[in-house]
TILUM-148181 format. One line per 4 residues: number of its first residue (from 1); for each residue x, y, z of N, C-alpha, C. Coordinates in steps of 0.001 Angstrom, whole numbers, always signed. Last residue first. Example, Ala and Ser with C-alpha at 12.3 -4.5 7.8 and 13.67 -1.06 7.14 Angstrom:
BEGIN
2) +12850 -2250 +7080 +13670 -1060 +7140 +12900 +30 +7870  +13190 -5690 +7800 +12300 -4500 +7800 +13200 -3300 +7800;
//
This chain:
BEGIN
371) +3805 +5392 +3420 +3586 +6388 +2371 +4802 +6501 +1478  +4188 +3849 +5579 +3519 +3223 +4446 +3277 +4182 +3306  +5234 +5371 +7531 +6123 +4375 +6958 +5503 +3707 +5740  +3110 +6911 +8416 +4075 +7522 +7505 +4984 +6488 +6850;
367) +1749 +5418 +10266 +1209 +5460 +8919 +2236 +6015 +7936  +2460 +3509 +12681 +3180 +4589 +12014 +2760 +4633 +10563  -555 +2845 +14543 +613 +2454 +13763 +1247 +3675 +13130  -2885 +3505 +15641 -1852 +3057 +16584 -555 +2704 +15863;
363) -4662 +4060 +13656 -4090 +5205 +14359 -3055 +4801 +15404  -5501 +1529 +12830 -4573 +2278 +11979 -3898 +3386 +12772  -5603 -1169 +15140 -6115 +122 +14690 -5074 +876 +13893  -5755 -4476 +14400 -4751 -3463 +14733 -5253 -2113 +14240;
359) -7119 -7070 +14484 -7739 -5778 +14795 -6718 -4750 +15262  -4490 -9371 +15091 -5911 -9103 +14911 -6263 -7675 +15294  -1960 -10225 +15487 -2136 -9228 +14443 -3611 -8891 +14228  -1954 -12206 +17338 -1340 -10947 +17747 -1480 -9859 +16686;
355) -3030 -14474 +16169 -3907 -13647 +16979 -3296 -12289 +17296  -2169 -15118 +12709 -1920 -15189 +14148 -2742 -14169 +14925  -4946 -17324 +11645 -4072 -16731 +12642 -3076 -15773 +11989  -6311 -14349 +10777 -6593 -15480 +11656 -6011 -16747 +11050;
351) -6087 -10857 +10841 -5601 -12108 +10271 -5855 -13221 +11269  -6662 -7477 +10091 -7135 -8688 +10753 -6539 -9895 +10048  -6418 -3954 +10537 -5894 -5200 +9991 -6443 -6376 +10785  -8991 -1507 +9946 -7996 -2169 +10779 -7457 -3371 +10016;
347) -11253 -548 +8879 -10093 +334 +8825 -9003 -177 +9767  -13977 -1700 +6859 -13029 -1879 +7964 -11895 -885 +7782  -15508 -1542 +4559 -16203 -1730 +5838 -15266 -1952 +7021  -14540 +1170 +2358 -14374 -209 +2845 -14988 -356 +4225;
343) -17146 +3491 +1320 -15839 +3185 +1899 -15748 +1714 +2269  -18677 +4259 -1669 -18831 +3547 -395 -17475 +3097 +121  -18467 +5238 -4126 -18137 +6182 -3055 -18259 +5531 -1686  -17012 +3354 -6823 -17995 +3531 -5759 -17518 +4608 -4786;
339) -16628 +1717 -9930 -16287 +2841 -9071 -17390 +2999 -8033  -16218 -1872 -10273 -16957 -626 -10452 -16309 +472 -9608  -16313 -5350 -11165 -15595 -4139 -10787 -16445 -2911 -11059  -15667 -8808 -11080 -16683 -7760 -11116 -16007 -6512 -10581;
335) -14220 -11680 -12587 -14086 -10304 -12135 -15447 -9615 -12093  -12998 -14962 -11879 -14031 -14097 -12435 -13886 -12719 -11806  -10528 -17346 -12705 -10878 -16156 -11952 -12044 -15474 -12647  -9049 -20637 -12391 -9858 -19629 -13059 -10143 -18480 -12113;
331) -6753 -23295 -13229 -7322 -22310 -12311 -8195 -21355 -13107  -6474 -25415 -15015 -5647 -25362 -13812 -6217 -24410 -12771  -8065 -27634 -17113 -8186 -26328 -16479 -7410 -26349 -15168  -6363 -29527 -19565 -6887 -29442 -18200 -6961 -27982 -17744;
327) -5067 -29621 -22003 -6430 -29125 -21979 -7041 -29019 -20595  -3161 -32418 -21250 -3332 -31289 -22152 -4799 -30892 -22178  -3270 -33286 -17756 -3380 -33608 -19175 -3515 -32333 -19996  -1101 -33789 -14913 -2175 -33107 -15626 -2132 -33476 -17104;
323) +1097 -34878 -13627 -230 -35151 -13099 -1366 -34417 -13778  +3279 -34152 -15184 +3174 -33639 -13816 +1753 -33778 -13285  +1615 -34108 -18406 +2749 -34345 -17520 +2519 -33718 -16168  +707 -32529 -21516 +501 -33513 -20459 +1780 -33697 -19650;
319) -2 -29090 -22305 +720 -30340 -22505 +458 -31258 -21321  -1293 -26835 -21625 -1133 -27079 -23062 -320 -28339 -23345  -3697 -26057 -19166 -2496 -26805 -19522 -2458 -27045 -21030  -4876 -22769 -18497 -5133 -24103 -19031 -3813 -24753 -19405;
315) -6448 -20364 -16628 -5138 -20894 -16973 -5328 -22367 -17312  -8801 -17761 -17374 -8491 -19146 -17029 -7032 -19415 -17348  -10710 -14878 -16373 -9612 -15527 -17069 -9455 -16951 -16568  -13383 -12456 -16904 -12585 -13411 -16153 -11437 -13944 -16970;
311) -14506 -10190 -18082 -15321 -10999 -17169 -14481 -11948 -16330  -13844 -6871 -19197 -13360 -8217 -18857 -14285 -8904 -17859  -16033 -5229 -21573 -15365 -5288 -20265 -14932 -6721 -19951  -17513 -5087 -23854 -16086 -5282 -24003 -15339 -5369 -22689;
307) -20275 -4912 -23879 -19513 -3783 -23341 -18019 -3881 -23597  -21177 -7249 -25179 -21810 -5964 -25458 -20982 -4778 -25002  -19652 -9423 -24359 -19825 -9183 -25795 -20401 -7803 -26083  -17087 -9418 -21985 -18503 -9217 -22229 -18712 -8794 -23684;
303) -14389 -11777 -22292 -14908 -10417 -22350 -16420 -10426 -22552  -11702 -13623 -20982 -13101 -13640 -21365 -13656 -12221 -21245  -8605 -15145 -21744 -9310 -13971 -21267 -10725 -13961 -21826  -6436 -17654 -20831 -7629 -17365 -21615 -8372 -16200 -20966;
299) -3097 -18682 -21067 -4052 -17798 -20411 -5227 -17538 -21350  -1528 -21784 -20817 -2137 -20803 -21701 -3129 -19988 -20883  +1492 -23707 -20292 +212 -23131 -19879 -238 -22066 -20872  +4010 -24552 -20926 +2979 -25563 -20802 +1637 -25040 -20340;
295) +5897 -22174 -19070 +5838 -23184 -20130 +4754 -24216 -19870  +5337 -19187 -18370 +4966 -20409 -17667 +4815 -21512 -18697  +5963 -17203 -20070 +6724 -17224 -18826 +6397 -18459 -18000  +4116 -17483 -22110 +5492 -17918 -22352 +6313 -18003 -21081;
291) +1137 -18288 -22458 +1867 -17765 -21294 +3315 -18222 -21377  -656 -17345 -25228 +340 -18294 -24749 +1135 -17662 -23623  -4009 -16542 -24921 -2657 -15995 -25015 -1687 -17040 -24486  -7190 -16699 -26384 -6115 -17418 -25706 -4795 -16715 -25976;
287) -10386 -15183 -25782 -9176 -15349 -26578 -8147 -16078 -25724  -13993 -15243 -25847 -12691 -15440 -25216 -11577 -15519 -26235  -17114 -13686 -24988 -16227 -14351 -25921 -14815 -14317 -25368  -19886 -14573 -22820 -18941 -13643 -23422 -18193 -14334 -24532;
283) -22232 -14918 -20214 -21851 -15210 -21595 -20905 -14145 -22124  -21813 -16135 -16890 -22027 -15013 -17799 -21505 -15343 -19194  -21276 -18002 -14931 -22409 -18243 -15802 -22698 -17130 -16787  -19009 -17714 -13620 -20166 -17149 -12932 -21418 -17306 -13787;
279) -17132 -18636 -15301 -17475 -19512 -14189 -18514 -18899 -13257  -18382 -17744 -18599 -17379 -17745 -17541 -17898 -18567 -16370  -18977 -19276 -21704 -19525 -18801 -20444 -18429 -18813 -19405  -18259 -18222 -25108 -18057 -19061 -23927 -18919 -18522 -22786;
275) -17584 -18056 -28564 -18494 -17748 -27468 -18292 -18736 -26319  -14034 -18255 -29434 -15454 -18159 -29714 -16276 -17784 -28494  -11403 -18127 -29136 -12028 -19336 -28604 -13541 -19305 -28780  -8782 -16868 -31212 -10151 -16796 -30719 -10607 -18155 -30212;
271) -5356 -16228 -30247 -6385 -16864 -31071 -7745 -16793 -30403  -2022 -15134 -30569 -3315 -14931 -29933 -4406 -15511 -30835  +476 -15389 -31843 -229 -16598 -31434 -1555 -16390 -30749  +2028 -12393 -30733 +2071 -13597 -31578 +1219 -14717 -30993;
267) +13 -9509 -30073 +875 -10578 -29577 +864 -11779 -30524  -1787 -7598 -30786 -595 -7711 -31624 +356 -8803 -31160  -3638 -7625 -28786 -4049 -8127 -30103 -2866 -8326 -31032  -2399 -6285 -26720 -2465 -7748 -26655 -2858 -8350 -27999;
263) -2826 -3663 -27642 -1458 -4155 -27438 -1463 -5679 -27439  -5577 -3585 -27529 -4927 -3535 -28849 -3472 -3963 -28767  -5979 -3674 -24761 -6529 -4726 -25616 -5794 -4763 -26951  -4734 -1251 -24087 -4160 -2507 -23602 -4689 -3682 -24418;
259) -6522 +521 -25274 -5140 +463 -25767 -4461 -822 -25317  -8776 +82 -23688 -8822 -274 -25099 -7419 -375 -25687  -7837 +1148 -21293 -8173 -270 -21344 -8198 -747 -22794  -7603 +3829 -22073 -6397 +3083 -21714 -6664 +1586 -21752;
255) -10295 +4483 -22562 -9312 +4617 -23640 -8050 +3816 -23338  -11538 +4043 -20030 -11933 +3263 -21214 -10902 +3320 -22339  -8854 +3987 -17577 -9913 +4682 -18297 -10347 +3812 -19474  -8292 +1453 -15098 -7931 +2112 -16348 -9121 +2893 -16896;
251) -7810 +249 -12435 -8797 +1295 -12734 -8418 +2117 -13965  -7141 -3256 -13183 -6705 -1924 -12777 -7756 -882 -13155  -8112 -5706 -14240 -8571 -5253 -12930 -8074 -3882 -12475  -7616 -5645 -17430 -8576 -6343 -16578 -8892 -5553 -15315;
247) -5734 -4215 -18810 -6924 -4641 -19542 -7995 -5200 -18626  -3740 -3934 -16971 -4402 -2724 -17449 -5711 -3066 -18144  -3053 -6658 -16850 -3629 -6005 -15685 -4321 -4703 -16049  -2019 -7035 -19420 -3190 -7814 -19003 -3845 -7156 -17795;
243) +207 -5354 -19276 -886 -5010 -20189 -2152 -5771 -19839  +1790 -6792 -17497 +1260 -5495 -17081 +103 -5064 -17971  +2325 -9000 -19174 +1634 -9195 -17900 +1035 -7885 -17403  +3738 -7721 -21223 +2453 -8361 -21519 +1660 -8571 -20244;
239) +5990 -6924 -19721 +5154 -5922 -20392 +3778 -6502 -20693  +7042 -9381 -19087 +6488 -8574 -18010 +5611 -7465 -18578  +7909 -10159 -21619 +6910 -10963 -20916 +6243 -10155 -19814  +9868 -8263 -22184 +8667 -8343 -23023 +7553 -9103 -22319;
235) +11789 -8993 -20318 +11088 -7731 -20143 +9812 -7701 -20981  +12650 -11377 -21492 +12014 -11402 -20188 +11215 -10129 -19956  +13796 -10443 -23843 +12648 -11342 -23954 +11912 -11480 -22625  +15931 -8862 -22923 +14777 -8226 -23544 +13569 -9140 -23597;
231) +17100 -9848 -19622 +17167 -9826 -21080 +15865 -9303 -21676  +17097 -7548 -16785 +16901 -8842 -17423 +17022 -8725 -18928  +16733 -5820 -14343 +17947 -6035 -15117 +17864 -7425 -15729  +14004 -3703 -13851 +14495 -5072 -13950 +15725 -5133 -14835;
227) +13208 -1052 -13886 +13119 -1768 -12621 +13699 -3176 -12659  +13464 -95 -16451 +14018 +704 -15349 +14115 -109 -14075  +12028 -1897 -17931 +13478 -1869 -18114 +14160 -1102 -16982  +9434 -1143 -17206 +9950 -2455 -16817 +11470 -2471 -16878;
223) +9300 +1397 -18395 +9103 +1237 -16950 +9685 -82 -16453  +9723 +761 -21097 +10641 +1670 -20405 +10521 +1518 -18892  +7501 -855 -21573 +8838 -1451 -21662 +9854 -562 -20941  +5488 +1047 -21342 +5556 -46 -20380 +6929 -706 -20392;
219) +6112 +2605 -23626 +6194 +3179 -22279 +6281 +2096 -21214  +5696 +790 -25724 +7003 +1418 -25548 +7164 +1952 -24132  +2967 +193 -25378 +3976 -861 -25262 +5361 -263 -25002  +1919 +2765 -25883 +1749 +2139 -24570 +2770 +1027 -24367;
215) +2523 +3146 -28553 +3145 +4032 -27569 +3028 +3449 -26167  +883 +1138 -29620 +2336 +1080 -29817 +3064 +1952 -28798  -1723 +2022 -28751 -1179 +714 -28377 +339 +651 -28511  -2422 +5059 -27158 -2092 +4412 -28425 -1344 +3123 -28098;
211) -2577 +6242 -24765 -3726 +5430 -25156 -3602 +4936 -26591  +89 +6407 -22316 -521 +6723 -23608 -1656 +5772 -23943  -133 +7290 -18854 +132 +6282 -19872 -570 +6625 -21173  -795 +9011 -16840 +266 +9441 -17756 +499 +8463 -18894;
207) -2645 +7861 -15151 -3077 +8996 -15977 -2043 +9432 -17005  -957 +5797 -13963 -2024 +5471 -14902 -2450 +6670 -15741  +878 +6447 -12023 +1301 +6579 -13411 +176 +6335 -14409  -233 +5896 -9596 +22 +7300 -9894 +419 +7514 -11342;
203) -217 +3124 -9508 -1458 +3813 -9838 -1226 +5271 -10222  +2453 +1377 -11049 +1990 +2245 -9964 +759 +3037 -10383  +1759 -1767 -12452 +2125 -396 -12737 +1626 +481 -11588  +2525 -4584 -10253 +1689 -3804 -11141 +2271 -2424 -11393;
199) +3713 -6414 -8516 +4266 -6240 -9840 +3464 -5369 -10767  +925 -7460 -6606 +2358 -7536 -6852 +2697 -7241 -8306  -1341 -5634 -4606 -1101 -6389 -5833 +373 -6333 -6192  -467 -5835 -1097 -831 -5083 -2278 -670 -5979 -3494;
195) -500 -5585 +2475 -442 -6367 +1244 -927 -5517 +89  -24 -4602 +5153 +240 -3804 +3961 +423 -4659 +2716  +225 -5560 +7890 +328 -6432 +6721 +736 -5663 +5474  -27 -3532 +9764 +1172 -4369 +9783 +1340 -5130 +8479;
191) -1385 -529 +8180 -1330 -1605 +9155 -65 -2409 +9035  -1568 +1326 +6175 -840 +1693 +7376 -764 +622 +8424  -4768 +404 +4932 -3508 +1145 +4776 -2874 +1467 +6124  -5876 -2906 +5949 -6100 -1487 +5706 -4765 -767 +5557;
187) -7061 -6110 +5325 -5869 -5289 +5456 -6207 -3851 +5076  -8247 -9275 +6516 -8438 -8012 +5811 -7312 -7064 +6201  -8710 -12827 +6200 -7912 -11657 +6555 -8499 -10424 +5901  -10741 -14681 +5983 -9422 -15121 +6425 -8610 -13932 +6925;
183) -14191 -15235 +6266 -13103 -14269 +6176 -11816 -14835 +6754  -14888 -18686 +5660 -15305 -17292 +5705 -14108 -16371 +5601  -14083 -21248 +5302 -13792 -20644 +6606 -14318 -19224 +6729  -16218 -23719 +3705 -15254 -22631 +3731 -15122 -22018 +5113;
179) -17886 -25876 +3208 -18478 -24641 +3712 -17523 -23459 +3628  -16134 -27856 +2368 -17222 -27460 +1484 -17779 -26098 +1898  -12612 -27317 +3064 -13972 -27720 +3414 -14978 -27219 +2388  -9262 -28567 +3258 -10251 -27647 +2717 -11643 -28204 +2988;
175) -6238 -28527 +4891 -7500 -29252 +4798 -8549 -28248 +4333  -3101 -27863 +3182 -4205 -27535 +4064 -5349 -28531 +3905  -1163 -28098 +1218 -728 -27809 +2577 -1848 -27517 +3540  -1789 -28921 -1279 -1814 -27476 -1039 -1370 -27097 +364;
171) -973 -31684 -1127 -1082 -30953 -2393 -952 -29450 -2163  -1038 -32782 +1335 +72 -33191 +479 +101 -32412 -834  -3422 -31715 +2310 -2147 -31241 +2857 -953 -31640 +2013  -6043 -32067 +1803 -5200 -31692 +663 -3808 -31269 +1124;
167) -8678 -33698 +2736 -7315 -33537 +3230 -6404 -33320 +2031  -11825 -32188 +2660 -10839 -32970 +1929 -9456 -32662 +2502  -15295 -32270 +3651 -13929 -31758 +3762 -12989 -32705 +3035  -17691 -33468 +3285 -17719 -32021 +3460 -16335 -31418 +3669;
163) -18420 -36103 +942 -17669 -35564 +2081 -17683 -34038 +2089  -20323 -37878 -491 -20471 -36417 -379 -19719 -35844 +824  -19775 -40521 -982 -20450 -40194 +270 -20614 -38712 +530  -18801 -41043 -3431 -17831 -41142 -2339 -18471 -40793 -990;
159) -20869 -40371 -5055 -20612 -41808 -4878 -19629 -42060 -3742  -20469 -37621 -4960 -21650 -38181 -4320 -21482 -39682 -4073  -18099 -37529 -6470 -18103 -37053 -5082 -19310 -37620 -4323  -19002 -38380 -8936 -18021 -39199 -8228 -17944 -38814 -6755;
155) -20699 -36232 -9534 -21251 -37589 -9432 -20302 -38504 -8666  -18829 -34160 -9608 -19887 -34135 -8594 -20509 -35516 -8418  -17331 -34879 -11820 -16687 -34874 -10507 -17731 -34871 -9394  -19271 -34492 -13780 -18733 -35841 -13569 -18050 -35945 -12213;
151) -19582 -31715 -13525 -20717 -32602 -13248 -20244 -34033 -13002  -16569 -30504 -11854 -17452 -30660 -13001 -18636 -31541 -12607  -15433 -30173 -9221 -15109 -29274 -10322 -16107 -29327 -11476  -16917 -29856 -6011 -16538 -30727 -7128 -16448 -29893 -8405;
147) -15619 -27067 -4104 -16725 -27747 -4761 -16177 -28760 -5761  -14789 -25249 -1097 -14427 -26038 -2274 -15663 -26746 -2810  -15057 -21859 +248 -15340 -23283 +183 -14951 -23932 -1126  -14247 -19284 +455 -15669 -19498 +157 -15978 -20966 -112;
143) -12301 -17410 +2383 -12363 -18798 +1933 -13845 -19112 +1719  -11480 -14094 +1555 -12434 -15022 +2139 -12263 -16397 +1527  -9845 -11036 +2143 -9773 -12382 +1579 -10725 -13301 +2314  -9565 -7681 +1281 -10248 -8642 +2138 -10237 -9990 +1436;
139) -7804 -4555 +1314 -8085 -5875 +749 -8774 -6748 +1782  -7151 -1301 +191 -7738 -2122 +1237 -8026 -3480 +593  -4549 +920 -846 -5326 -297 -1042 -5924 -785 +274  -3709 +4030 -2375 -3898 +3211 -1186 -4829 +2047 -1490;
135) -3217 +6322 -3958 -2416 +5118 -4140 -2489 +4205 -2916  -4869 +8462 -3905 -3877 +8390 -2835 -2986 +7154 -2933  -6490 +8069 -6084 -5881 +9390 -5925 -4766 +9377 -4880  -7476 +5490 -5707 -6471 +5724 -6742 -5762 +7055 -6552;
131) -8073 +3495 -3422 -8198 +4944 -3478 -7116 +5426 -4430  -9509 +450 -3930 -8334 +1235 -4272 -8706 +2708 -4297  -10363 -2546 -2536 -10781 -1154 -2635 -9514 -347 -2890  -10981 -5884 -3373 -10004 -4799 -3349 -10713 -3461 -3442;
127) -11463 -9187 -2310 -12078 -7893 -2581 -11030 -6800 -2411  -11473 -12491 -3266 -10626 -11380 -2845 -11304 -10085 -3264  -12340 -15745 -2465 -12829 -14456 -2964 -11938 -13373 -2397  -11523 -19060 -3509 -11368 -17914 -2628 -12020 -16702 -3283;
123) -11750 -22632 -3776 -12138 -21286 -4148 -11818 -20261 -3060  -10835 -25357 -5417 -10573 -24727 -4122 -10694 -23226 -4331  -12628 -27720 -7034 -12186 -26339 -7181 -12047 -25737 -5791  -11583 -31146 -7286 -12365 -30086 -6659 -11768 -28732 -7039;
119) -11934 -34325 -8984 -11212 -33091 -8666 -12159 -32089 -8021  -11875 -37921 -8457 -12505 -36664 -8850 -11654 -35480 -8386  -11192 -40364 -7364 -11244 -40249 -8823 -11990 -38992 -9256  -8704 -40291 -4701 -10063 -40318 -5223 -10029 -40131 -6744;
115) -6140 -39934 -3763 -6772 -41214 -3514 -8188 -41339 -4027  -6485 -36445 -3481 -5610 -37619 -3341 -6407 -38884 -3017  -8340 -34762 -5863 -8350 -35196 -4470 -7492 -36452 -4346  -6841 -32440 -8027 -7358 -33795 -7865 -7275 -34185 -6389;
111) -7809 -29016 -8281 -6889 -30022 -7784 -7581 -31373 -7698  -7874 -25744 -9387 -8457 -27068 -9584 -7431 -28124 -9202  -8393 -22788 -7658 -7385 -23726 -8142 -8060 -25090 -8267  -10241 -19829 -8272 -10206 -21222 -7834 -9022 -21935 -8453;
107) -11783 -16715 -7389 -10773 -17516 -8043 -10768 -18923 -7482  -13264 -13678 -7779 -13509 -15034 -7304 -12592 -15954 -8080  -12778 -10430 -6982 -12205 -11512 -7777 -12519 -12843 -7095  -14029 -7288 -7157 -14225 -8578 -6497 -13716 -9655 -7450;
103) -13071 -3962 -6752 -12950 -5170 -7563 -13197 -6386 -6675  -13504 -554 -6908 -13852 -1752 -6144 -13868 -2955 -7077  -12041 +2408 -6408 -12182 +1404 -7455 -12340 +66 -6732  -13470 +5170 -4724 -12782 +3879 -4655 -13064 +3065 -5910;
99) -14768 +7506 -5308 -13638 +7577 -4386 -12805 +6298 -4409  -15414 +7849 -8851 -15800 +7575 -7484 -14575 +7661 -6603  -16561 +7517 -12250 -15656 +8023 -11218 -16220 +7680 -9849  -16487 +6517 -15734 -17117 +6662 -14422 -16095 +7201 -13429;
95) -16950 +7103 -19063 -15938 +7159 -18008 -16634 +7426 -16684  -18956 +4843 -20946 -18792 +6135 -20272 -17737 +6054 -19178  -17499 +2974 -23607 -18151 +2985 -22311 -17942 +4337 -21626  -15993 +2909 -25839 -17234 +3681 -25926 -18001 +3693 -24608;
91) -13979 +1194 -25329 -13623 +2606 -25343 -14850 +3508 -25488  -15232 -1284 -25575 -14912 -795 -24238 -14574 +688 -24250  -15607 -1698 -28358 -16741 -1615 -27447 -16372 -913 -26147  -12990 -1721 -29311 -13947 -777 -29883 -15154 -594 -28968;
87) -11968 -3863 -27835 -11416 -2517 -27635 -12386 -1463 -28144  -13429 -5957 -28951 -13628 -5630 -27537 -13111 -4227 -27233  -12298 -5892 -31522 -13728 -5622 -31351 -14031 -5240 -29902  -9696 -6593 -30870 -9941 -5292 -31480 -11412 -4910 -31378;
83) -10112 -9171 -29867 -9574 -8132 -28990 -9820 -6743 -29560  -11058 -10413 -32213 -11876 -10402 -31002 -11411 -9281 -30067  -8861 -10108 -33919 -10110 -9427 -34232 -11028 -9359 -33019  -7001 -11768 -32640 -6725 -10342 -32775 -8006 -9567 -33051;
79) -8199 -14260 -32920 -8045 -13676 -31605 -7784 -12188 -31657  -10494 -14142 -35760 -9220 -14438 -35113 -9180 -13815 -33728  -12782 -13327 -37016 -12889 -14417 -36078 -11590 -14781 -35392  -11094 -12292 -39852 -12377 -12332 -39191 -12453 -13551 -38277;
75) -7616 -11768 -39067 -8680 -12205 -39956 -9962 -12297 -39159  -4723 -9787 -38827 -5956 -10253 -38201 -6980 -10639 -39255  -1648 -11070 -40036 -2660 -10035 -40072 -3976 -10616 -39554  +356 -12914 -37637 -266 -12739 -38942 -1297 -11633 -38880;
71) +3143 -11779 -35750 +1737 -12149 -35753 +1158 -11954 -37146  +6378 -13146 -36476 +5459 -12025 -36387 +4010 -12490 -36463  +7103 -16335 -34797 +7328 -15280 -35768 +6322 -14168 -35610  +7711 -17168 -31330 +7023 -17318 -32598 +7343 -16155 -33527;
67) +11024 -17543 -29958 +9732 -16887 -29995 +9054 -17132 -31330  +12891 -19757 -28157 +12564 -19361 -29515 +11158 -18795 -29528  +14058 -18331 -25072 +13379 -19339 -25863 +13103 -18828 -27267  +17316 -17421 -24031 +16021 -16956 -24515 +15367 -18041 -25352;
63) +18768 -18906 -21273 +18767 -18844 -22724 +17390 -18449 -23205  +18620 -19336 -18643 +18953 -17982 -19051 +19017 -17849 -20561  +15707 -21435 -18086 +17134 -21206 -18243 +17359 -19758 -18617  +13281 -22004 -15558 +13645 -21519 -16877 +15147 -21286 -16913;
59) +11185 -24183 -13835 +12519 -23614 -13929 +12802 -23232 -15370  +8461 -23986 -11910 +8822 -24161 -13313 +10145 -23455 -13510  +7200 -25615 -9066 +8169 -24684 -9624 +8455 -25032 -11072  +4085 -25742 -7668 +4969 -26430 -8598 +5904 -25415 -9214;
55) +2800 -24211 -5788 +2659 -25656 -5691 +3562 -26413 -6651  +3667 -21561 -3720 +3676 -22072 -5086 +3705 -23596 -5055  +3918 -20641 -1155 +2630 -21216 -1539 +2609 -21761 -2947  +6276 -19399 -719 +6184 -20790 -283 +4894 -21444 -718;
51) +7435 -17445 -3466 +6551 -17651 -2334 +6437 -19122 -2012  +9890 -15158 -4508 +9455 -16560 -4540 +8590 -16784 -3317  +9872 -12084 -6263 +9675 -12798 -5007 +9311 -14248 -5270  +9975 -10621 -8499 +11218 -11291 -8122 +11076 -12095 -6845;
47) +7582 -9365 -8755 +7818 -10522 -9608 +9092 -11257 -9251  +7499 -7098 -7130 +6966 -8354 -6616 +7297 -9556 -7453  +8188 -4661 -8002 +9296 -5519 -7592 +8809 -6876 -7127  +6154 -2852 -8571 +7058 -3228 -9641 +8274 -4000 -9156;
43) +5979 -1723 -5226 +5412 -1780 -6554 +6505 -2073 -7569  +7037 -3769 -2505 +7245 -2615 -3370 +6534 -2801 -4702  +5256 -4852 +147 +5639 -5290 -1192 +5827 -4084 -2091  +5861 -5714 +3428 +5574 -4605 +2529 +6108 -4968 +1150;
39) +4396 -8746 +4616 +5546 -7905 +4322 +5076 -6751 +3460  +3190 -11359 +5344 +2932 -10081 +5982 +4157 -9191 +5834  +2050 -13854 +4414 +2970 -13024 +3635 +2824 -11588 +4120  +378 -15740 +5598 +1442 -15127 +6396 +2459 -14370 +5571;
35) -1603 -16244 +3477 -649 -17217 +4004 +574 -16511 +4575  -3227 -14325 +2366 -3804 -15241 +3345 -2825 -16224 +3938  -1983 -12740 +474 -2750 -12077 +1524 -3152 -13025 +2636  -808 -14544 -1231 +55 -13617 -512 -681 -12996 +659;
31) -3090 -15751 -2215 -2174 -16536 -1395 -1247 -15633 -614  -4207 -13615 -3650 -4930 -14219 -2528 -3992 -14987 -1628  -2223 -13033 -5601 -2680 -12038 -4641 -3286 -12690 -3416  -2008 -15419 -7015 -840 -14924 -6301 -1250 -13911 -5247;
27) -4569 -15507 -8056 -4144 -16559 -7143 -2939 -16092 -6347  -4523 -13276 -9708 -5394 -13271 -8546 -5037 -14357 -7564  -2686 -14037 -11710 -2396 -12945 -10802 -3265 -12975 -9562  -2159 -17609 -11904 -2822 -16381 -12312 -2603 -15306 -11273;
23) +1160 -19026 -11880 -159 -18877 -11270 -814 -17620 -11804  +3535 -18766 -13072 +2784 -19964 -13433 +1400 -19968 -12803  +4870 -16636 -12049 +3951 -16365 -13137 +3206 -17598 -13608  +6494 -17838 -10120 +5434 -16929 -9721 +4401 -16762 -10815;
19) +8226 -19374 -11787 +7416 -19990 -10740 +6231 -19106 -10383  +9420 -17452 -13415 +8608 -18507 -14018 +7695 -19152 -12993  +10754 -15907 -11474 +9758 -15304 -12349 +8843 -16371 -12924  +12510 -17783 -10448 +11479 -17227 -9586 +10378 -16590 -10408;
15) +14137 -18299 -12645 +13351 -19395 -12096 +12259 -18884 -11178  +15333 -15797 -13163 +14382 -16359 -14107 +13546 -17483 -13508  +15693 -13048 -11335 +15948 -14490 -11233 +14901 -15206 -12062  +17098 -10081 -12386 +15864 -10862 -12366 +16225 -12340 -12312;
11) +19200 -8092 -10380 +19083 -9109 -11431 +17766 -9858 -11293  +18959 -6108 -8549 +20135 -6088 -9421 +20019 -7090 -10544  +15915 -4338 -8058 +16683 -5575 -7952 +17842 -5560 -8935  +15944 -941 -6961 +15699 -1884 -8050 +16500 -3157 -7850;
7) +14688 +127 -3817 +15794 -103 -4748 +15450 -1166 -5768  +11233 +1342 -3904 +12370 +691 -3263 +13480 +485 -4279  +9039 +4048 -3435 +9736 +3167 -4379 +10988 +2615 -3726  +6964 +3873 -513 +7999 +4537 -1285 +8670 +3556 -2230;
3) +3544 +2897 -690 +4877 +2825 -124 +5859 +3465 -1080  +598 +2155 -609 +1244 +3432 -669 +2601 +3439 -56  +824 -1174 +0 +0 +0 +0 +854 +1217 +0;
//
């Protein structure tokens, strides 16, 4: 939360980048907020962090991978055309305003239950209030319970006696339940936790970013290059990751969000997935982006057909191995977002456990250290 820019890392550790980026951004956020990651996270430096919650490390070498050739010209129905159509729709949306940018992200990791023949979605909900003018964040994390992943999984779960909890300690390090634990943590500015989205463009820079796609890519590359000492192909990957955040959950203006869509439309290999439903049952259309920083995975972005606004994303396996098959859904996230004048319902920090960090009043802490 509103913290001073910190020293730039001297070198990007490729294996840590690959490990962290193998999870969707919302999964990284939720795990950081709910698993004792009680540290101040500098903006634009989170990608160099390795977290104990990562379930599978993907190691990358220092040799740049072979990149696909130039993107072909967009054809009707191609991924590029879908993104360009979404950009056209979203830039026509009225510019809204409010004191807080409010985002609710429902996310799930799909995991096979040890010793059983079905999988479950381990779900969380993360709520973010962002006072963009002050660069301050409030966050709240809730365990909303696990569910059988598909209809076939539900049938197998019922045949197993419909258990209300699953021992996933060998997989995720925890026992998960059908009912969920409810609120796990919340965090206000100036508290002990000070969790924040990792690796994002500083909010104070959003009004300065260009709304032309080529100029936006150039500017994002300059920002990334300033903060990371890595090869160009690595910096390109981080640029795409930042563009995805501008396109999805950051409080971008309609013009800036549209520019991010157009930047992604120029990515090699982007393709259309046609009409889909997200995991909240909403109808939209989707595109696939190859997640080069996480070998063997693909990011799928889902957009509302009428407004062009983002609805959600999925991470899907593109190859078999390590207990998964090609085409397996690894995780998903749904988004709802809006500007609001309604303040967050808390102004203290809370975490369960540990008890010593519960309900820490903001006025008892050194708020200046978080500015």
